N, C-alpha and C positions, 0 to 999 in steps of 0.2 A: 851727895847733892848738898848745896848750901843755900843760903837765903837768896842768892841770885839765880838759883836754878829755875829752869823753865821746863815744865811738863806739858805736853800737848796731847790731847785726846782727840782722835779722829774717827769719823764715820763717813757715810756718804753725804747725806743731806744737811747735817749739822742742825737738825731740828728734833731729834729723838734721843738716840743713845749717847752721843758725845756731850750734849748739854747736861744730861743727868749725871754722867760720869764726872764732868768738870765740877759741878756743884758738890758732889760727894767727895771728890779729892780735895777741893778747897776746904771743906769742913774738917777733913782729917789732917791736911798738911798746910796749915795757915802760913808757914814761912816759905812756901814754894809758889812760884808764879805758874798757876794752872790756867791753861787756855784750851779752847776747843775750836775745831774747824772741820770742814767737809772736803771730800775729794770731788764731789759733784754737788756742791752746796746749793741749797735753795736760797741764794743770797738775799738777805734782808727779811726773810720770813721768821716769824716768832717760833718758839718751841711749840711742839704739838701740845694741845690741851691735856692729853693724858699724861704726858711727861711733866707738865706744869703741876697738875693735880697730885701726882705721885711724889714729887719733890716737896710740895707744900705740906703733904702729910708727914714728911720727915723734917719739917721745920726749915726747909730751904726754898728760896724764892728764885725761880728762873724766868719769871714772867717778862722781864726786860730783855731777855736773850734774843739776839738776832743772828741768823745763820750767816756764815762767811766761808769763803773758799780758803783752803790752806795755802797761804802765800809762801813763796820760796824763802823769804827772809825769816819767817817764823820757823819753818822746817829746819833751816840751817842753824838758827839760834837755839833750838830745843836741845836739852840734854837728854831727854827721853820722849819718844813719841809712841803712844799706845793706840793701836787700831782695834776695831771691833771684829775683824776677821782676817784670815790668812791672805785673801786676795788683796785687801787694802795694804797689808804689810808688804807683800811682793810689789805692788804698784808704787809705793813710796820708795822702797829700796831700789827699784829699777830707775825711777825718775831722779833720785838723789843717791847715787851709789856711795858718795862720801859719808852718808849717814849710817852705813852698815854698822851694826853693833849698838845703835841707839833706837832702832825701830822694832817693836815687838807687838804681839797681840795682847790686849788686856787679859785675855784668858790664859796667857802664858805665865801669869803670876800665881796661878793656882795649880795644884797637882792635876794631872790629866788635862792639860790645856784645852781650851775650847774657843769656838767662835760665838759671838753674841748675835743672834738673828735680828734682822731689821724689823721692828714692829710698825714702821711707817704705814699709815692708813689702816692699821689694824685695830683690834678691840683693846679695851683696857686690860683684859687678861693677857693679851700678847705683850703689852707693855710691862705688865707685872713679871712675866716670865723673863723678858730681856733684862729688866731691872735686877732681878734676883741674880742673874749671871754677872751683871755689871758689879753688883755689891760683892760677889764672891771674888771676882778678879781684883777689885780694889783692895779688898782685905789681904789678898796674897801679895800684891805689889807693895802695900804699905808695910807689911811685915818684913819685906826685903829692904826697902829703902829708908824706912823710919821705924825700926823695930820697937822703939820706946814710946811711940805715939799711941794715945789711947784709941781703942777701936771705934769710938763714936765721935772723935774729933772735938771733944769738949775742952781739952787742955788749952788755956790761953797762951802757953809758951811751949809749944811743941819743939822737940829737939831738931837740929839740922839733919835732914835725911841723907842717906848714902845710896849711891847707885849700886846695883848688884854687880858682882865680879863677872 
């Protein structure tokens, strides 16, 4: 992946999981165009207050985030699309068959791949559990596409990431 690379993180509503993943990826991969969207987005809605609070605790601000649907142009432009569960991966791959090989679960970045459960309308604890999985998946993907990037995203000049083979 290069400076012009686009990474899209997808969930259902684009108010919980994908906005958190977007913020965390942006911190780790500053040279990558990271965006998020939903498959059944709650268009125009802000990120869930639990998500906002958890990101704030990590020094990241997602308060201005507004949910949006995954548009065809963004899906097509993306070099890598990461979903939160296998159903979303299948849905995108079915809708956009030409994207095969660019659509994966976020959990596929870690050993023993996993789905990230949707914490929408849940407790802070459910958001914390989902966030722990998101962070684990991001660590795995960053190790694959930007192995020289620091784990906390503090480097002002992160190297250009590479897509996995």
